C-alpha positions as CSV (number, residue, x, y, z in Angstrom):
1,M,-16.2,-12.8,10.1
2,D,-13.1,-14.4,9.2
3,E,-9.7,-13.0,9.6
4,F,-7.9,-12.8,6.6
5,I,-4.1,-12.1,5.9
6,V,-2.5,-9.4,3.7
7,K,0.8,-9.8,2.3
8,D,3.4,-7.7,0.5
9,S,5.0,-8.8,-3.0
10,N,7.6,-10.8,-0.9
11,G,4.8,-12.5,1.0
12,N,5.7,-10.6,4.4
13,Q,2.5,-10.1,6.3
14,L,1.4,-6.6,6.5
15,H,-0.3,-5.1,10.1
16,D,-2.1,-1.8,10.4
17,G,0.6,1.0,11.1
18,D,3.5,-0.6,9.1
19,S,6.0,1.4,6.7
20,V,6.2,0.1,3.2
21,T,8.0,0.9,-0.2
22,V,6.4,1.0,-3.9
23,I,8.5,-1.4,-5.9
24,K,6.9,0.0,-9.2
25,S,5.9,3.6,-10.2
26,L,2.1,3.9,-10.4
27,K,-0.4,6.2,-11.6
28,V,-3.1,7.8,-10.0
29,K,-6.4,7.4,-11.2
30,G,-8.1,10.6,-11.5
31,G,-5.5,12.4,-10.1
32,G,-2.9,12.6,-12.9
33,T,-0.2,12.4,-10.5
34,I,2.6,9.4,-10.4
35,I,3.5,7.6,-7.4
36,K,7.3,6.9,-7.8
37,Q,9.3,3.6,-7.2
38,G,11.0,3.7,-4.2
39,T,8.5,6.2,-2.3
40,T,8.3,5.1,1.3
41,V,4.6,4.9,2.8
42,K,4.3,5.1,6.7
43,K,1.3,4.1,8.5
44,I,-0.5,2.1,6.2
45,R,-4.2,0.6,7.3
46,L,-5.4,-2.4,6.2
47,T,-8.9,-2.5,4.4
48,D,-11.8,-5.1,4.1
49,D,-10.0,-6.3,1.0
50,P,-7.0,-8.4,1.5
51,D,-5.3,-7.1,-1.7
52,E,-5.5,-3.6,-1.1
53,V,-4.3,-1.2,1.9
54,D,-5.1,2.5,2.6
55,C,-2.3,5.2,3.0
56,K,-1.6,8.8,2.8
57,I,0.7,10.1,0.1
58,D,1.4,13.9,-0.2
59,G,-1.8,14.5,1.7
60,M,-4.0,12.6,-0.7
61,S,-5.6,9.3,0.8
62,I,-5.0,6.6,-1.6
63,V,-5.6,2.8,-2.0
64,L,-2.8,0.5,-3.0
65,R,-2.7,-3.0,-4.2
66,S,-0.5,-5.1,-1.9
67,E,1.3,-6.6,-4.8
68,F,3.0,-3.3,-5.2
69,L,4.4,-2.8,-1.7
70,R,7.4,-4.0,-0.1
71,K,7.5,-4.1,3.9
72,K,10.4,-1.8,5.2
């Protein structure tokens, strides 16, 4: 399997365990909640898709697109 590189909105490489900031308010599908701009997400996990990361926000496990994240 080829290794892929996951990058944030600024082109910085992301790794498992990084902390990121959400750069745009996002609606959660099926949850009815909104993740507000500026929310800090700690301990992200990379997925099999280079455009997505897995994380927990307020106890909910959520997959976010890397284009809406900025590395801290």
